[in-house]
N, C-alpha and C positions, 0 to 999 in steps of 0.2 A: 346322245340317247334323240334328244330332241334333234336334232338336224339330221339323224338319219330316220327318225317317221315323218320328218316333212319332206326327204327325197323321195322316197317308197310314196309318200300319199299323191307327190307330183306327179310321179311315174304312173302311178294307177289312174290317177285322174285325167293324164294325158289321152288314155282313149276313150275318153267320155267327151259327148259336145257341149259348150255352153248351152246351160239351163237356163229354163224363163225365170227360175223363184230364185236369183242370188239379192242375198242381201249384205248391206254395206252398215256395219255399227258402228256408230259411234255414239256422245256424249247426249243431252239435251243441247241445241244449239244458241240458242241465246240466255237461257239460263244457267246452265254447268258447263259449259265449255271453255277450255282456257286458251289464251294465247297460242303455245305451243301446239295443243294438240290439235287446235282448228286449221293450223298449216298444216298438218298432217293431214288430215282427213280431207283436206278439199285436195290438197296434192293426189291422193290416192283414187277419186271420185274424178277429177279431171282426167287421170291416167284413161279409167276404165270409159269417161265419154269419148277418148280419142282415139281409143280403140272402136269405138261404134255399141258396147257390149250392151247386154239387158245387165241392170239391175237396179235395186229399190234400197233408201234411202230408212235404215229406222233406228230411231235414239231409246236408247234404254239408261236408267240414272244408272246403273252397276254395267257398263260396258266395258270399264276396266277390267272386272272380276272377270268380267265370263270373256274376253281375249285370251287365246291361250299363251300369250306375251306378255301379258299385265299391259300392252299401251293400245293403245287405237287407235286408227280405225282397224276392222278388221273383216274382214269377207266369208261368207257361210254359199260355198259353192256345193251345194248337194250332202254330202258328209264330210268336206273337209272345210276346217276350220284355217284362216293364213290372215294374220295379222302385218300389220307394217309395210313399208314403201317397197325396199328392194324384194321381200318375198312375193306379196303381193306382184310386182312385173315378172318373178320370174315363173311363178303360176300360172298367171295368165300369159307366159310366152308356150308351155307345156301344151297349151290349149292352139297354140299355132297363133297367135298374136302378138307381134313383135313391129313395135313402131321404130326402130331402131336396126332392122334387118337390112336396109340398103345403105347402112354407113360401111365406110371400108373400118378395117381394125385400127387404124390410128386415130380416124373419128369419134370410134365408140370409146377408145383409151382415153380418148377428150373430154368426153360427155362423163365417161365414169369419174374422173376428175375434180370437173366442175361437179357434178352433186355431189361428191366429197368435201367439195370448198362448202357448199348449203349445207350440208348437214353440219359439218363443224364449227363455221361461223354464226349462219342463220337460225340453225339450231338452238345452238346453245345462247346465241344473243336472245331468241324470244324467251328461254327457260329464265335465264337469270332477271330479262325485264319483270318476269310475270311474276316468279317467286323472289327473287334476294330487290328489288327496286318499293324499297321500302313502300309509298305511294299505291302504287300500283298492287303490289302483295295484300296490301289491307284492306283497300278500298276498293278491288275490281276482283282478283285470282282467288284468295280465299273465301268471299261469300259466296263467288258462282261454283267454286269446288264444294263446298259444303253443303250447297242451299236445300241438296235435295235428300238431307241427311238427319234425324231428331239430334238433339242434345242429348248426348254432350258429341257424339260421331260428327255432328257438324263444326266443331271447331279441334276434336282429336285428329281427323281423318287429314284435314288441310295440314296443322300441324306437321304431320309425318310425312307427308309429300315434301314439305318446304324441305324438312329436314334430310328426305333421300335426294333432291335437287341439289342442296347445296354440298351434299357428299359427292355427288358426278360432277361438280363444275370446282368443287377445289382440287379432285382428282385431275384433272385437266386444265388447270391456273385460269379458269374464266371466273372465279368467287372473288378472288379478288385485286377484280381489276376494277374501275369509275367507270362511271355511267357514260362518261366523254369518251375511254376507251372502248367501252362496247359499243357504240354510235363509230367512232372512229371502224371499226373491224367491219360494222356494216356495210359503211358506206365505202369501203375497199374489196369487199366482194361485190357491192353494187355495180362500183366502176370496172372491175373485173368481167362481171356480166352483161353489161352497156357495151364495152369495149367488144365481145363477142359477138352480141346478134349484132353490133353498127344499126344497118338500116332494114333489114332483113326481115320476114314474115315473123321465120322461127329462129332459131340457135344454127341448124344444120340445112338450110334452105327455105322449100315451102311445103317441108311437111313437119307435122311435130314430130317430137322422140319424147322419151320419158324426163331426158332435160327441161324441155317445155312445160311438160304437168307441175314438177318440180318446184318448176321458179316459178309457177303462177301461185300455186299453193302459199307457196310462203310470200310474195311480195305481195299478193292481194291482199293477203292477212294482216300484213304490215300494212298496206295502204288502209283499209278503209274500216278498222278496228279504232274505235274512239279510247284513248287510254291515256291518263293522266301527263302531260307534260308533252305527248306527240314528238317523241323521240324519233323513232324510226318513218314514222310517216314523214316527216318532213326531210331526212333521207334520201328516201327512195322518191321522192317528188321531186329533186334535183336532177334527176335523170329520165327523161325527155321520154326517150325511146324505150325505156323500162315500163313507167306506167303508159305508155300507146300499146303496150305488147300486152297488159293486163287486158285492157281496155278491147283488144281485139280477142285477146282468149272467151274474157266472158261474154261477148258478143257472139263467136263462135260455138261454143260450147254448153252455155248456161243461159242463153238472153230470155227462155221461156220459167227457166229454176230460179232465176233471178229476180224477175218482173212481179 
């Protein structure tokens, strides 16, 4: 039913111009947001910047509960609430903003394959490291996730979230991996991205696509988030062109925001 509703909303919304009061909702960035959520939020924010669209970011303690899918980020465009990267991209395309419209069918299929790889590898790796790696879960993720809630919710909600993440990772055979195996998966993903990017400005030439937004969201998060062990940061730093790519995107679309 939700897919039908989303389709109807997108169709209706297509006839309306992009308003001036669009809001991107996420958790509080410093105190509350976790590694996986920050990567997702940054990917959506980057995509909207690349499209040249007006919006403002609002941070809410209960952003997950406000989201129609229970996940962050989500945007409010007039009466419409749209959450997560792919649905946001789809909704924005109904407004006439499509970063990949100049790509051939083959290139578009290739782009989708890389996006799927990132979601399946980097997305799962971030969940693993944030919630299943003992030191990070205990010292960083659980305190951040529960900090805005009173006791005993500050303990119960992180515990429940950790259980949900473990069940998800067990379903796709990630929960049983060692830290070294997870880092190996991340390295394989980065190697594939590095070989695709080569020395180009963006992954498909001189203009950014949804893939560039997704890659930046995840890799910038891995490069700049300080966590015990620094496992992922070390892996990404081994690929010079990916690190330079992140710096280029930061300078092009976030220079004022990050200063």
